[in-house]
N, C-alpha and C positions, 0 to 999 in steps of 0.2 A: 739602745738602739745596736741592732748586731754590724759588726763593720763587715764589708765585703772581703774575700780571699783574693790575690792574686793567683792563679793558676795557671803552669807553664807545663803541657802535655804533648805526646803527639798522637793525632785522630787523624787513621787512613794514611799513614805515613807523611803526614805533613806536621810541621812545629803549630801548635795553636795557643794561644792564649786568651784566658776569659776571667770574668770577676765571676763570682757565687756569694753567697748568702751560705753561712753555715749551713744549715739545714735541710741546704738545696739538693734535689738529685741529680745526678749526673744524667739521668733522661731528661728532666726539666731543662737543664744549660744545653744538653745537644739539641735538642726541640727548639726551646722557645729564643733560647740564647747563641746557639750558632747556626738555626735554620737548617739541622741536619733533621728530620720529620722521618724518616724512614723507620726509624725504632718506634714503634707505636706506644702507644698505654692503655694497659688493658685492665689490669684487675688494681695496678700500683700498691700490691702486696707480693708481687714476686710468685703468686701462683699460676699465670697462666704464659709465659715465656714471650708475649709480645713483642716485649725491648730490650732481649738479651742482644748482646755485645760481648767481644772477646775484651778482655784487659788482661793486658800484658800476658798475650794467648791462653789465659782460662775465662769459661763460658761464666758470666756472671748476668744476672737481671738489674739493668741500669735505675731501673727505680729504687733497689734496693741501697744502691753504693751513691756514697753522696760526694756530689762535684769534687770537693776539696780534695777526695781521700787519691784524685788518679795524678795527683803534683809528681812530674818526672817518670807519668805510666806511660804505656803507650794503648790507646783504644782503636779497637778496628768496629766500624757500625757497619750497618748492610752499604751505605752508598760507598763503602771502599770495596768491595767484594768483586766483583764485575771489575777487568783489566782494561781500561777504553772501554772499546767499542763492543770486547770480547763478553760473555755471561761465564760465571763461574759454572765446572759441570753439572753443581748442584742447582742453581739458578735455569740451568739450559734442561736439564730432566726434567724439573719441576712441568715446566713448557710443555714439553715431551708428553710426560705423565698425565698432563693435565690436570695437576695437585696441586692448584690454587683457584680459589675462588676469588674473596671479599677483600682480603689483602693484609688482615689485620694482623694474622698470624704467621704468614709467607715471613717476613722480615727477620725475625726470631727464628723460625726454623732453620729458614738459609744459613742464619750463623750459627745455631747446634749443632746441624748438619755437616758444615764445613770445621767445626772443632770436633768431632767425632772422625770424620774421614782424616785430620791431621792425627787424631788419638792413635787410631786404627783403620786402616787405607783398607781392609778386607772385611768387616764388620758381618756378623749373621744377622739375618733377620731379627730375632729376639735382641741380640744387642744392639741393633739399631732403634729398635719400639722403646726399648729400656733406657737408652740416652735420651731419645725426645720425649719422653712422657713428662717432661714438665713444659712440653709446648702444646695448649690445647688450640683445636681447630673446630670450628662450628660447622664450617660449610662442607668441606668437602670429604672429611673424615680421613682416617691414618692410612688405608692401601695404595692408594696411588703417592702420598707421600713417601713412604718406606718403598717402593719400590724406586721409586725417584734416587731415593738418599744411595739405594744398593746399587744403582747404574751410574751414580756420579763418581762413585768408588770404583767399579770398572773401566770408568773412562779415565779417572784419575792414573790408574796401574796401569793404563794401557799408555796413557802419555810420559810415564813415569819410564815404562820399558823402550819406547821412541829415546827419550831422550838419554837413554843408557846406551842404545844400541849405534 
């Protein structure tokens, strides 16, 4: 019989602890153990991006990460993107561009877009398309999503300029 492992981590800026089985995925713990259901299970093989999270600042598919591996790490899920009642610019621009429909892919797309804009605050359309290529959307199509990401980058750059001034 497998023994549960105790894991201490930080999730969305808050210290968290949980028990997991040796083969249990981070996605399963987030959704079933911690009630963070924003990350979606799409393919469970790392192909669709619906379960994307940031692990120590790197974009990963939570279905491919063993929960025990996040010991001492920082995890950011879709639930940690907005600040209070203020949407992240990626979330706001997706709303303004009507770049979302069913909601299965959007959490992963928001996480991936946030990671892109942290890596490169002024991506080209080609770079944005390449960066989001691991996120599949069956409803909206990609043009509205890409426009929203590029406009969110512009919003973030404007915010940064105002903060410096």
